[in-house]
N, C-alpha and C positions, 0 to 999 in steps of 0.2 A: 502494501499500501503506500505512496506516493501520501510524504508530510501534510499536501496542500486537502488530501482523500480523512486524514488524519484529524487535519483542524476542523475540516467541514462536521468529518461527521462526533468532534468530540462539542462544540459547538451544540448540534442538530441532542445530543443528548443531554450540555445541559437548561436546554431551549426546556426539553423536555420537562426537568425536572423542577425549573422553575412554573411551568405549568399546574405540574401534576400538586404544588403547594400550592398553587396559588386557589385550585377547587377545594383541595383540603385545607379550608378555612377550620376543622374542627380539632387537627391535629395543631396544637400547644411550643409556640417553642422552648418551655421549658423542658418542654417532656420530650421533643428534638432532641434540646442539650443533655438530657437526663439519659439515652439511651444510642445516640450516636456520638455524640462529643461535638455537635454543628447545631446550626437552626438557619432559619431562613438571614438572621443578621451577620448572619458569620460571611456567609454566601455573597445578601451584598454589598462585606466589607472586602471579599475578596475581590467581585469586580469592580470596587474603585477603587483599588488596589492597585489591578491587572491597569485601569486608567491611565492612573498615576503613572505604575511605573513607565508608561507608554505618552508618555510626558502630556498626557489630555485631564486637563484638571476636572478635578469632580469632587464633590464636598461627602461628605458621609449622608446627609441629609438628601441627597439627590441620587446614590449608589442605591439610598433603601427604595428614593421612588421608582427608579429604572427595576428597582427589583422584586416590590410590592406591586407595581403597578398603578402606586397608586401615594400619597403622601404619607409615611407610615404611622402618625399620629390617624386620620379618617384608618388605615386598616388597624390599627388597633382600639381606638373608636367601636367600629365594626362587628372586628373579630375577636380581640383576646378578654381570657375572661381568667376569675381570680387564682393563681397558683393556688393547689390548695397547700395543708401544712406538711405531707409527703412529699410533694412535689418537691416545696426549697428547699426542704432540710436532704434530699435526694443531690441536688443542684446545689447544693454551700462545700455535702460534702466531695464533689470532683473532682477534681486537678482541675482548672486554668493554667495548661500550656499552651492554648494557640490565641 
């Protein structure tokens, strides 16, 4: 497989993941962090960092809007629920290495 095709496939997989997570608003970021060690915010930050590394100025808020498809505050108001005490305790126990 040539490099361009690989790049296009990776980009398509990323878009599919982004779109899947946009549809699964029942899955909370804290639960993703507890289970997988990353969440939508991580993905939006990685997107922002990739843009910045290429000389494209993008703020944290712009990165989040690009990933969430709307301003982050709007997404939180529509879809974020209060984390359970159990989820919060798990989150606090997980090492923060990224």
